[in-house]
C-alpha positions as CSV (number, residue, x, y, z in Angstrom):
1,M,-56.0,53.7,-20.4
2,S,-53.0,52.4,-18.4
3,D,-54.0,51.8,-14.8
4,A,-50.4,51.2,-13.9
5,F,-49.4,54.6,-15.3
6,R,-52.4,56.3,-13.6
7,E,-51.0,55.3,-10.2
8,L,-47.6,56.9,-11.0
9,L,-49.4,60.0,-12.3
10,R,-51.4,60.2,-9.1
11,K,-48.1,60.3,-7.1
12,V,-46.5,63.2,-9.0
13,G,-49.7,65.1,-9.8
14,S,-51.4,65.3,-6.4
15,G,-50.4,68.9,-5.7
16,S,-47.7,70.8,-3.8
17,H,-48.6,69.3,-0.4
18,T,-49.4,65.7,-1.2
19,S,-47.4,64.8,-4.3
20,K,-44.7,62.2,-3.8
21,D,-41.4,61.6,-5.5
22,L,-41.1,58.4,-7.6
23,S,-38.4,55.9,-7.0
24,R,-35.8,55.3,-9.6
25,D,-37.5,52.1,-10.7
26,E,-40.9,53.8,-10.8
27,A,-39.5,56.7,-12.9
28,A,-38.0,54.1,-15.3
29,A,-41.4,52.4,-15.6
30,A,-43.2,55.6,-16.3
31,M,-40.7,56.6,-19.0
32,R,-41.0,53.1,-20.6
33,M,-44.8,53.5,-20.7
34,M,-44.6,56.9,-22.2
35,L,-42.0,55.9,-24.8
36,H,-44.1,52.9,-25.8
37,Q,-47.3,55.1,-25.8
38,E,-48.9,52.6,-23.4
39,A,-50.1,55.7,-21.5
40,T,-52.8,57.7,-23.2
41,P,-52.0,61.1,-24.6
42,A,-54.0,62.7,-21.8
43,Q,-51.9,60.8,-19.2
44,I,-48.6,61.6,-20.9
45,G,-49.4,65.3,-21.1
46,A,-50.6,65.4,-17.5
47,F,-47.5,63.6,-16.3
48,L,-45.1,65.9,-18.1
49,I,-46.7,69.1,-16.8
50,S,-47.2,67.7,-13.3
51,H,-43.6,66.5,-13.1
52,R,-42.4,69.9,-14.2
53,I,-44.5,71.6,-11.5
54,K,-43.3,69.2,-8.8
55,R,-39.7,69.3,-10.0
56,P,-37.8,66.1,-10.8
57,T,-35.4,64.5,-8.4
58,S,-32.0,63.0,-9.3
59,A,-33.4,59.5,-8.7
60,E,-36.3,60.1,-11.0
61,L,-34.0,61.5,-13.8
62,G,-31.7,58.5,-13.2
63,G,-34.6,56.2,-13.7
64,M,-35.7,57.9,-16.9
65,L,-32.1,57.6,-18.2
66,D,-32.3,53.9,-17.4
67,A,-35.3,53.7,-19.8
68,Y,-33.5,55.7,-22.4
69,E,-30.5,53.3,-22.1
70,E,-32.7,50.3,-22.3
71,L,-34.9,51.4,-25.3
72,G,-32.7,53.9,-27.1
73,P,-29.8,53.6,-29.5
74,A,-26.1,53.5,-28.5
75,L,-23.0,53.8,-30.7
76,Q,-20.4,51.1,-29.9
77,P,-17.0,51.8,-28.5
78,I,-14.1,52.6,-30.9
79,A,-10.4,52.7,-30.4
80,A,-9.2,56.2,-29.8
81,D,-6.3,58.2,-28.3
82,Y,-8.6,60.0,-25.8
83,P,-11.9,59.2,-24.1
84,V,-15.1,59.8,-26.0
85,M,-16.8,63.1,-25.3
86,V,-20.6,63.4,-25.4
87,L,-21.9,67.0,-25.8
88,G,-25.4,67.6,-24.5
89,V,-27.2,70.7,-25.6
90,P,-30.9,71.8,-25.6
91,Y,-32.7,70.2,-28.5
92,D,-34.8,73.4,-29.1
93,G,-31.7,75.1,-30.5
94,R,-30.2,78.6,-30.5
95,S,-32.0,81.8,-31.3
96,R,-30.0,84.7,-29.8
97,T,-26.2,83.8,-29.9
98,A,-24.1,82.2,-32.6
99,P,-23.3,78.6,-31.7
100,V,-19.9,76.9,-32.1
101,T,-20.7,73.5,-30.7
102,H,-20.1,71.6,-33.9
103,L,-16.9,73.5,-34.5
104,T,-15.7,72.3,-31.1
105,A,-16.6,68.7,-32.2
106,L,-14.6,69.1,-35.4
107,M,-11.5,70.3,-33.4
108,L,-11.7,67.5,-30.9
109,S,-12.2,64.8,-33.4
110,A,-9.4,66.2,-35.7
111,V,-6.9,65.5,-32.9
112,G,-8.1,62.0,-32.0
113,C,-10.8,62.7,-29.3
114,P,-14.1,61.2,-30.5
115,V,-17.2,63.2,-30.1
116,I,-20.9,62.2,-30.1
117,L,-23.6,64.7,-30.6
118,H,-27.4,64.1,-30.5
119,G,-30.5,66.0,-31.2
120,G,-33.6,66.3,-33.5
121,R,-35.5,68.6,-35.7
122,R,-36.8,72.0,-34.7
123,M,-38.9,71.8,-31.6
124,S,-40.6,73.8,-28.9
125,T,-40.2,75.9,-26.9
126,K,-37.7,78.1,-28.8
127,Y,-37.7,76.5,-32.3
128,G,-34.2,77.8,-32.6
129,I,-31.6,76.4,-35.1
130,P,-30.7,72.9,-34.0
131,L,-27.4,71.1,-34.3
132,V,-28.5,69.0,-37.3
133,E,-29.2,72.2,-39.4
134,L,-25.8,73.6,-38.4
135,W,-24.2,70.5,-39.8
136,Q,-26.4,70.7,-43.0
137,G,-25.2,74.3,-43.4
138,C,-21.6,73.1,-43.7
139,G,-22.4,70.2,-46.0
140,V,-23.0,67.3,-43.6
141,D,-26.5,65.8,-43.6
142,W,-26.8,63.2,-40.8
143,T,-30.6,62.7,-41.5
144,G,-30.1,60.2,-44.3
145,L,-28.1,57.7,-42.2
146,D,-29.2,54.7,-40.2
147,L,-27.5,53.9,-36.9
148,A,-25.2,51.3,-38.5
149,Q,-24.0,53.9,-41.0
150,V,-23.5,56.5,-38.2
151,Q,-21.4,53.9,-36.4
152,Q,-19.2,53.6,-39.5
153,V,-18.7,57.3,-39.8
154,F,-18.0,57.5,-36.1
155,A,-15.3,54.7,-36.4
156,T,-13.8,56.4,-39.5
157,T,-13.8,60.0,-38.4
158,G,-14.3,60.1,-34.7
159,L,-17.6,62.0,-35.1
160,G,-21.1,60.6,-34.6
161,F,-24.5,62.2,-34.5
162,V,-27.6,60.4,-33.1
163,Y,-30.7,61.9,-34.8
164,L,-33.9,61.3,-32.9
165,P,-36.3,60.9,-35.8
166,N,-34.2,58.2,-37.4
167,H,-32.4,56.5,-34.4
168,F,-34.8,56.9,-31.5
169,P,-38.3,57.1,-32.9
170,L,-39.8,56.3,-29.5
171,A,-38.4,59.5,-28.0
172,E,-39.3,61.4,-31.2
173,G,-42.9,60.4,-30.5
174,L,-42.9,62.5,-27.4
175,V,-41.7,65.7,-29.0
176,E,-45.1,66.9,-29.9
177,Y,-46.0,67.1,-26.2
178,R,-43.4,69.8,-25.7
179,D,-45.4,72.1,-28.0
180,Q,-48.8,71.1,-26.6
181,I,-47.9,71.8,-23.0
182,G,-46.0,75.0,-23.9
183,K,-43.2,74.4,-21.4
184,R,-40.0,72.4,-21.3
185,P,-40.9,69.1,-19.6
186,P,-38.3,67.0,-17.6
187,L,-37.5,65.4,-21.0
188,A,-35.6,68.6,-21.8
189,T,-33.3,67.9,-18.9
190,L,-32.7,64.3,-20.1
191,E,-31.4,65.6,-23.4
192,L,-28.6,67.4,-21.6
193,M,-27.2,64.3,-20.1
194,W,-28.3,61.3,-22.2
195,V,-25.3,59.2,-23.3
196,P,-26.0,57.3,-26.5
197,Y,-22.7,55.4,-26.2
198,A,-22.0,51.9,-24.9
199,G,-18.8,52.7,-23.2
200,E,-17.1,55.1,-20.7
201,A,-17.4,58.7,-21.7
202,T,-16.9,62.3,-20.6
203,V,-20.3,63.8,-20.5
204,V,-20.6,67.6,-21.0
205,S,-24.0,69.1,-20.1
206,G,-25.0,72.7,-20.6
207,F,-27.3,74.3,-18.1
208,V,-28.9,77.6,-17.2
209,H,-30.1,77.3,-13.6
210,P,-28.0,76.0,-10.7
211,P,-30.6,73.5,-9.5
212,T,-30.4,71.9,-13.0
213,E,-26.7,71.5,-12.6
214,D,-27.2,69.6,-9.3
215,L,-29.8,67.3,-10.8
216,I,-27.5,66.5,-13.8
217,Q,-24.5,65.8,-11.6
218,Q,-26.4,63.5,-9.2
219,A,-28.5,61.7,-11.8
220,L,-25.4,60.9,-13.9
221,A,-23.5,59.8,-10.8
222,L,-26.2,57.2,-10.2
223,K,-25.3,55.7,-13.6
224,G,-21.6,55.5,-12.7
225,S,-18.5,55.4,-15.0
226,Y,-18.8,59.0,-16.3
227,R,-16.6,62.0,-16.0
228,I,-19.1,64.9,-15.9
229,I,-18.5,68.4,-17.0
230,T,-21.3,71.0,-16.4
231,V,-21.2,74.3,-18.2
232,K,-23.3,77.4,-17.5
233,G,-23.2,78.0,-21.3
234,L,-24.9,80.2,-23.8
235,E,-28.6,79.5,-24.0
236,G,-28.1,76.4,-21.9
237,S,-25.6,74.9,-24.3
238,C,-22.0,73.8,-23.9
239,D,-20.6,76.9,-25.5
240,L,-18.6,79.1,-23.1
241,P,-19.6,82.7,-22.9
242,R,-17.1,85.5,-23.6
243,S,-19.1,88.4,-22.0
244,R,-19.1,86.9,-18.5
245,T,-17.3,84.5,-16.3
246,S,-17.6,80.8,-17.4
247,I,-18.9,78.7,-14.5
248,I,-17.9,75.1,-14.9
249,G,-18.1,72.0,-12.7
250,I,-16.0,68.9,-13.2
251,W,-17.2,65.7,-11.4
252,R,-15.9,62.2,-11.5
253,S,-18.7,59.8,-10.7
254,R,-18.0,56.5,-9.0
255,P,-19.7,53.2,-9.8
256,S,-23.4,53.2,-8.9
257,G,-24.0,53.1,-5.1
258,P,-26.5,54.1,-2.5
259,E,-28.5,57.2,-3.6
260,D,-28.1,58.9,-0.2
261,N,-24.3,59.2,-0.6
262,L,-24.2,61.5,-3.6
263,Q,-23.2,64.6,-1.8
264,D,-19.6,63.5,-1.4
265,L,-18.9,63.5,-5.2
266,P,-15.4,64.9,-5.9
267,T,-15.7,68.3,-7.5
268,E,-13.5,70.8,-9.2
269,R,-15.1,74.2,-9.7
270,L,-13.6,76.4,-12.5
271,L,-14.4,80.0,-12.9
272,L,-12.8,81.1,-16.2
273,H,-12.6,84.8,-16.8
274,P,-12.2,85.6,-20.5
275,R,-10.4,88.8,-19.8
276,D,-7.6,86.9,-18.0
277,Y,-6.8,85.3,-21.4
278,G,-7.4,88.3,-23.6
279,M,-10.6,86.7,-24.9
280,A,-13.4,89.0,-23.4
281,H,-15.9,90.3,-25.9
282,D,-19.7,90.6,-26.4
283,E,-21.3,87.4,-27.6
284,V,-21.6,87.2,-31.4
285,P,-25.4,87.6,-32.1
286,L,-27.4,85.3,-34.3
287,E,-28.8,87.9,-36.5
288,S,-30.1,85.7,-39.4
289,E,-29.5,82.0,-40.1
290,P,-28.1,82.5,-43.7
291,Q,-25.6,85.0,-42.2
292,L,-24.7,82.6,-39.4
293,L,-24.0,79.8,-41.8
294,T,-21.7,82.0,-43.8
295,Q,-19.9,83.1,-40.7
296,L,-19.4,79.5,-39.5
297,N,-18.0,78.4,-42.8
298,D,-15.6,81.4,-42.7
299,V,-14.4,80.2,-39.3
300,I,-13.8,76.7,-40.7
301,R,-11.7,78.3,-43.4
302,G,-9.7,80.3,-40.7
303,V,-11.0,83.7,-41.7
304,P,-10.4,86.1,-38.7
305,S,-13.5,87.2,-36.9
306,Q,-15.0,87.5,-33.4
307,L,-16.8,84.2,-34.1
308,L,-13.4,82.6,-34.8
309,E,-12.3,83.9,-31.4
310,S,-15.3,82.3,-29.8
311,A,-14.4,79.0,-31.5
312,V,-10.8,79.3,-30.1
313,W,-12.1,80.1,-26.6
314,N,-14.3,77.0,-26.7
315,G,-12.0,74.7,-28.6
316,G,-9.1,75.5,-26.3
317,F,-11.1,74.8,-23.2
318,Y,-12.3,71.4,-24.4
319,L,-8.9,70.4,-25.8
320,Y,-7.6,71.0,-22.3
321,C,-10.5,69.0,-20.7
322,A,-10.0,66.1,-23.1
323,G,-6.3,65.8,-22.1
324,V,-5.1,66.8,-25.5
325,C,-3.3,69.9,-24.1
326,P,-1.7,70.3,-20.7
327,D,-3.1,73.7,-19.9
328,L,-5.6,76.3,-21.1
329,E,-3.0,78.5,-22.8
330,S,-1.7,75.7,-25.0
331,G,-5.3,74.6,-25.6
332,F,-6.1,78.1,-27.0
333,A,-3.0,78.0,-29.2
334,K,-3.8,74.6,-30.5
335,A,-7.4,75.5,-31.3
336,R,-6.2,78.6,-33.2
337,D,-3.7,76.4,-35.2
338,L,-6.4,73.8,-36.0
339,L,-8.6,76.5,-37.5
340,T,-6.1,78.7,-39.2
341,Q,-3.8,75.9,-40.6
342,G,-6.6,73.9,-42.2
343,Q,-6.9,70.9,-39.9
344,V,-10.6,71.7,-39.1
345,A,-11.4,72.2,-42.7
346,A,-9.7,68.8,-43.6
347,Q,-11.6,67.1,-40.8
348,L,-14.9,68.5,-42.1
349,A,-14.0,67.3,-45.6
350,A,-13.4,63.8,-44.2
351,V,-16.8,63.8,-42.4
352,Q,-18.5,65.1,-45.5
353,Q,-17.0,62.3,-47.6
354,A,-17.9,59.6,-45.1
355,V,-21.5,60.7,-44.7
356,N,-22.0,61.3,-48.4
357,T,-20.6,57.9,-49.2
358,Y,-23.2,56.2,-47.0
359,Q,-26.0,58.4,-48.3
360,T,-25.1,57.4,-51.9
361,E,-25.1,53.7,-50.9
362,S,-28.5,54.1,-49.3
363,R,-30.0,55.8,-52.3
364,A,-28.5,53.1,-54.6
365,E,-29.9,50.4,-52.5
366,G,-33.3,52.1,-52.4
367,D,-33.3,52.4,-56.2
368,R,-32.5,48.7,-56.5
369,F,-35.7,47.7,-54.6
370,Q,-38.0,50.1,-56.5
């Protein structure tokens, strides 16, 4: 048993009246001990559920991100026309609405804005379809690449995917606790704002509840050097809804400074009404996964559908945010052209070729040593 971890557990797990918040350094230390499994399983489970009940602070989440940055993987900077965009979505996937996050990534990277995605296998609490399976459904299997190979694909195509089981096994080791405690622990907030990139980036974080948005904004501000976009998206993702107003925050963090000055972060609040752009519609339901994959591949081929309209709505917004288009209207027009004129399909083919090339090399090297 870790005596040092027990002291940190005692602070967060002492009940509603006597529990205390951890400092940023203490939270980083607790995260390191959990990632390295220096704490016992009983201690880790107790910490995660206690921390959920207490509610994390921005300083605590900032410290946990410090540990992720220290121990986790990071893709290296590449030359690009636009800043890298990191899209943070819940790792437990989608189960009710059709996702278009990876289509947004294809559109952005097709015009020179690099995109990094990250995630893992199916996990609690929803066990919805995760990003990695959406990619597999369109012929891209990131699970066979090591980090160096992902870096090469990223440099070649502007798209990279950090896959937890392969690239951050320390974090993968904590996934089972999500199922055992039956609730999303604070780790589920980390996945919305983790930046596995060694350079400046635009960080897009989906959220459901307003307090989570505040935590994300302030925790990332502690890290500095990020442009932060928060989106009250579908099922907590970065995907903008079409059945209601899109609530979006754009924050520009400054270099790390005193934690008590975070309230003056410059903010731009956007309220996008789909009806103002002729895009209002009910969300496309996720009725079955085989049907979803067929629908997504049709969108990539430019086949008209409501899911294509959802991809245009999202792609246009993010093309505008990335600086590719000067306004939303031109963003929507650009997104539609990218889908219907074959650029997204061509970008997907380029990513497929790059990933398949490295998978073939890995298999050949493995055969050589057998």
